[in-house]
C-alpha positions in Angstrom: 52.8 -2.2 -22.6 51.9 -2.8 -26.4 52.9 -0.3 -29.0 49.6 0.3 -30.2 48.1 0.8 -26.6 51.1 2.8 -25.5 49.2 6.2 -24.8 46.1 4.5 -23.5 48.1 2.4 -21.0 50.6 5.1 -20.1 50.2 5.9 -16.3 48.9 9.7 -15.7 50.0 12.1 -13.3 47.8 14.9 -11.7 50.6 17.3 -10.0 51.4 19.9 -12.9 54.5 20.8 -10.7 56.2 17.8 -11.3 56.0 18.2 -15.3 59.8 19.0 -15.4 60.8 15.8 -14.1 62.3 14.3 -17.4 63.0 10.9 -15.8 59.4 10.2 -15.6 58.9 10.6 -19.4 58.5 7.5 -21.6 59.7 7.1 -25.1 57.0 6.8 -27.9 57.5 3.3 -29.8 59.8 3.7 -32.9 57.2 2.4 -35.2 54.8 5.6 -34.4 54.3 8.6 -36.4 54.0 12.5 -36.0 50.9 13.9 -37.8 51.9 17.4 -38.0 50.0 20.4 -39.4 50.0 24.0 -39.5 48.4 27.0 -41.4 50.9 28.6 -44.0 51.3 32.4 -43.5 49.1 32.5 -40.5 50.5 35.5 -39.5 48.8 37.2 -42.7 45.5 35.7 -41.6 46.1 37.1 -38.0 46.8 40.5 -39.5 43.5 40.4 -41.2 41.5 39.9 -38.0 41.2 36.3 -38.7 42.7 34.6 -35.9 39.5 32.8 -34.6 39.5 31.2 -38.2 43.1 30.2 -37.5 42.4 28.9 -34.0 39.3 27.0 -35.2 41.2 25.2 -38.0 44.0 24.3 -36.0 41.5 22.9 -33.4 39.8 20.8 -36.2 43.0 19.2 -36.9 42.8 17.4 -33.4 39.0 17.0 -33.6 38.9 15.1 -36.8 41.9 12.7 -35.9 40.5 12.0 -32.7 37.0 11.3 -33.7 38.4 9.1 -36.5 41.0 7.1 -34.3 39.9 7.3 -30.8 40.6 10.0 -28.0 42.6 7.4 -25.8 45.0 6.7 -28.7 46.4 9.9 -29.9 48.4 12.3 -27.9 48.3 15.9 -29.0 49.5 19.3 -28.7 47.5 22.4 -29.9 49.6 25.2 -31.2 47.2 28.0 -32.1 47.8 27.8 -35.7 48.0 24.2 -35.9 48.8 20.9 -33.9 51.1 18.1 -33.4 49.9 14.6 -32.7 51.3 11.1 -32.2 49.7 8.3 -33.6 50.3 4.3 -33.7 51.2 2.7 -37.1 48.0 0.6 -37.0 46.0 3.7 -36.9 48.1 5.8 -39.5 45.7 5.6 -42.5 42.6 6.7 -40.3 44.7 9.5 -39.1 45.9 10.6 -42.6 42.4 10.2 -44.0 41.0 12.8 -41.4 43.7 15.2 -41.7 43.4 15.2 -45.6 40.0 16.1 -45.0 40.9 19.1 -42.8 43.4 20.2 -45.5 40.7 20.2 -47.9 38.1 22.1 -45.9 40.7 24.5 -44.9 41.4 25.5 -48.5 37.8 25.6 -49.7 35.7 26.6 -46.9 38.3 28.7 -44.7 40.4 29.9 -47.7 43.3 29.0 -45.6 46.5 26.9 -46.8 47.0 23.9 -44.1 50.1 21.9 -44.8 50.3 18.5 -43.2 52.7 15.4 -43.0 52.9 12.2 -41.3 56.5 11.6 -40.2 58.0 8.3 -38.9 59.2 8.9 -35.3 62.1 6.6 -36.5 63.3 9.3 -38.9 63.1 12.0 -36.1 65.4 9.7 -34.2 67.6 9.3 -36.9 68.1 13.2 -37.0 69.2 13.2 -33.4 65.7 13.9 -31.6 63.4 12.2 -29.5 59.8 12.0 -28.6 59.3 11.3 -24.7 55.7 11.4 -23.1 54.0 12.0 -20.0 50.1 11.9 -19.6 48.6 14.8 -17.6 45.2 14.1 -15.9 43.1 17.2 -16.1 40.0 15.5 -14.8 38.7 11.8 -15.0 38.8 10.7 -18.6 40.4 14.0 -20.0 44.2 14.2 -20.4 46.9 16.1 -22.1 50.2 14.9 -23.4 53.3 16.5 -22.2 56.0 15.9 -24.7 59.7 16.4 -24.4 63.0 15.4 -26.7 63.2 18.1 -29.3 61.3 15.7 -31.7 58.3 18.0 -32.3 60.8 20.8 -33.1 62.5 18.7 -35.8 59.0 17.5 -37.0 58.3 21.3 -37.5 61.3 22.0 -39.5 60.5 19.1 -41.6 57.0 20.2 -42.2 58.0 23.5 -43.3 60.9 22.4 -45.9 59.3 21.8 -48.9 62.0 19.0 -50.0 62.3 17.4 -46.6 58.5 17.0 -46.1 58.0 15.6 -49.7 58.1 12.0 -48.9 55.9 12.6 -45.9 53.3 15.0 -47.1 49.5 14.7 -46.8 47.4 16.3 -49.6 43.7 16.9 -50.1 43.5 14.6 -53.1 40.1 12.7 -53.0 39.6 13.6 -49.3 36.3 12.8 -47.7 34.7 15.4 -45.2 36.6 14.9 -41.9 34.5 14.0 -38.8 34.2 17.1 -36.6 31.5 16.4 -34.4 31.8 17.9 -31.1 34.0 20.8 -32.4 32.6 24.4 -31.4 33.5 28.1 -30.4 30.5 29.2 -28.8 31.8 31.2 -25.8 32.7 34.9 -26.2 36.4 35.6 -25.8 37.7 35.5 -22.2 38.5 39.1 -20.8 41.7 39.8 -19.0 40.7 40.4 -15.4 44.1 41.5 -14.4 44.9 43.6 -17.6 46.9 41.5 -20.1 46.7 37.9 -21.5 50.1 36.8 -22.0 50.7 33.7 -24.5 54.3 32.6 -23.3 56.7 29.9 -24.9 60.0 29.2 -22.8 62.6 26.8 -22.9 65.7 26.2 -20.9 68.7 26.8 -22.9 71.8 26.6 -20.3 72.5 25.1 -17.1 69.3 26.0 -15.2 66.5 23.5 -15.2 62.9 24.3 -16.0 62.1 24.1 -12.6 64.8 26.7 -11.4 63.9 28.9 -14.3 60.1 29.0 -13.2 61.2 29.6 -9.5 63.0 32.7 -10.5 60.0 33.8 -12.7 57.8 33.2 -9.7 59.6 35.6 -7.6 58.8 38.3 -10.0 55.1 37.2 -10.6 54.3 36.5 -6.9 53.0 33.1 -8.1 54.4 29.9 -9.8 52.4 28.9 -12.8 53.5 25.3 -12.6 52.3 25.2 -8.8 49.5 27.5 -8.3 46.5 25.9 -10.0 44.0 28.4 -8.9 46.0 31.3 -10.4 46.5 30.0 -13.8 42.9 28.9 -14.6 41.3 31.0 -17.1 37.9 29.2 -17.9 36.2 30.3 -14.7 32.7 30.9 -14.5 33.1 35.0 -13.9 34.9 35.1 -17.4 32.4 33.0 -19.3 29.9 34.8 -21.3 27.5 33.1 -23.7 25.7 35.2 -26.4 22.7 33.9 -28.1 23.2 33.1 -30.8 26.8 32.8 -30.6 29.2 34.9 -32.9 31.3 31.8 -33.4 28.3 29.6 -34.6 28.5 30.6 -38.0 32.3 29.8 -38.3 31.4 26.5 -36.6 28.7 25.4 -39.2 30.8 26.3 -42.1 33.8 24.3 -40.9 32.0 21.2 -39.5 28.8 21.2 -41.8 30.2 21.9 -45.1 27.5 21.5 -47.6 24.8 21.0 -45.2 24.6 24.5 -43.6 20.9 24.4 -43.0 21.1 21.3 -41.1 24.1 22.7 -39.3 22.5 25.9 -38.2 19.4 24.0 -37.1 21.4 21.6 -34.9 23.6 24.3 -33.6 20.8 26.6 -32.6 18.7 23.8 -31.0 21.8 23.0 -28.9 22.1 26.6 -28.0 18.7 27.0 -26.9 19.1 23.9 -24.2 22.5 25.1 -23.1 21.3 28.8 -22.5 18.4 27.3 -20.5 20.6 25.1 -18.4 23.3 28.1 -18.1 20.4 30.3 -16.7 18.7 28.0 -14.6 21.1 25.7 -13.3 18.9 22.8 -14.1 20.1 19.5 -16.1 18.9 19.4 -19.6 19.2 15.9 -20.8 23.0 15.0 -20.4 24.0 18.5 -19.9 24.4 19.1 -16.1 25.5 22.7 -15.6 27.0 22.5 -12.1 29.1 19.6 -13.2 30.1 20.8 -16.4 31.4 24.1 -15.0 33.4 22.5 -12.4 34.9 20.6 -15.4 35.3 23.3 -17.6 38.0 25.2 -15.6 40.0 22.1 -15.1 39.6 20.7 -18.9 41.7 23.5 -20.8 45.2 23.5 -22.2 46.5 26.8 -20.8 49.6 24.9 -19.3 51.5 22.3 -21.4 54.7 21.0 -22.7 55.3 20.4 -26.2 59.2 20.3 -26.3 58.7 23.9 -24.6 56.8 25.3 -21.8 53.6 26.9 -23.2 51.5 29.0 -21.0 48.5 31.5 -21.4 48.4 33.7 -18.2 46.5 36.9 -16.9 48.8 39.1 -15.7 48.7 42.6 -14.2 50.8 45.5 -15.8 53.3 45.3 -13.0 53.7 41.3 -13.3 54.1 41.7 -17.3 57.0 44.2 -16.8 58.6 42.3 -14.3 58.2 39.0 -16.6 59.6 40.9 -19.5 62.6 42.2 -17.6 63.4 38.7 -16.1 63.1 36.8 -19.2 65.2 39.5 -21.1 68.0 39.1 -18.6 67.8 35.3 -18.5 67.9 35.2 -22.3 71.1 37.7 -22.2 72.6 35.0 -19.8 72.1 32.3 -22.5 69.8 30.5 -20.0 66.5 30.5 -21.8 64.7 30.9 -25.1 61.3 32.5 -25.1 58.6 33.9 -27.2 55.7 36.2 -25.8 52.5 37.7 -27.3 50.3 40.1 -25.2 46.7 40.8 -25.7 43.5 41.9 -23.9 41.5 38.5 -24.0 41.8 34.9 -24.6 39.9 32.7 -27.2 38.5 29.3 -26.3 37.7 26.5 -28.9 35.9 23.6 -27.6 35.7 19.9 -28.4 33.1 18.0 -26.7 32.6 14.5 -27.6 30.3 13.3 -24.6 29.1 15.9 -22.4 27.3 13.4 -20.5 30.3 11.4 -19.8 32.4 14.3 -19.2 34.4 13.8 -22.2 35.3 17.4 -23.3 38.4 19.5 -23.7 39.0 23.3 -24.3 41.8 24.8 -26.1 42.8 28.3 -24.7 44.9 31.0 -26.7 45.5 34.5 -26.5 43.7 36.6 -29.1 45.0 38.5 -32.2 48.0 35.7 -32.7 48.4 34.3 -29.0 50.9 31.1 -29.4 51.6 31.4 -33.0 53.0 34.8 -32.6 54.9 33.6 -29.5 56.3 30.8 -31.3 57.5 33.1 -34.3 59.3 35.2 -31.7 60.6 32.3 -29.9 62.2 30.8 -33.2 63.9 34.2 -33.8 65.6 34.3 -30.4 66.5 30.5 -31.0 68.1 31.2 -34.1 70.0 34.2 -32.7 71.3 32.2 -29.8 72.4 29.2 -32.0 74.8 31.6 -34.0 76.0 33.7 -31.2 
């Protein structure tokens, strides 16, 4: 396995229940880099009701880099208000170029400050962390990276430290427009069918493994999110609502068609007309096969992932939520888990469709009104308390 083709050649797995088998993770080549990006003071934007803007900007980070470098070469983890990606040294300049463009767009179009950096994996290992990967198969040709080793946590700390990040910071100086083709936010929010959309981040902190922790949680929920695929999927057809024109189309045009709004609106509306026709009739329209697309859509979402911690977006009843909160609180008091949680009434979905005819599409799912970014803030507070206890 060559360093440049490490991710492309990495074997994939399709049984998510095996995600906690640490012996199956492989270390990233030492000459790779972490491309890290997040929105400064994203909590303020959320408080202003702008979480869709935050979400879209975070997804734009991934779309720009994958479009510029190649979807099979860059592992990524979407974090709601940003993203972490891994990139070979040979593709570093292309990745930085794309990310600089998003930094510029975020500032001038979205009025959000996006901080970004390219941090060597070797630096992270020198600080005592590691980055190991597995490649989870969502559907043929579509993968998510599962990442362990505390390396992303170290990268996040470097990113947010003005002095530490200085040698690695990516600025928007002389940035070109980033390639955001395929990025969209056209679906209406996905409503909770059981009562609550829960964005949950958790990580073992004691002797119990992730599998043991999830077995205990499963006793409270009545299902295991690592095992019961059908109970965890959110992007299923009964939840999906498409409004014409989509409320999010303006946001998509502003971000992806900066300086070309008329062309962006025309293209977006044209695509939406044909999508609505296929959606309503079930008939194929050009490369868009509605029956095939909706089968894949439920599979190709990131509602379950590992980025140094397990991150889940779940639809729970009030009773399940109460039981989960009680279970996690007691397990945290025992020093066995660190967790963060955010509860809302619906989920948001941002889409990245590179080639719908060849089934190349992935969908980023998060709870509304802060979702994973709010859960991450709570996670870090508990982590700091546990370290000083």
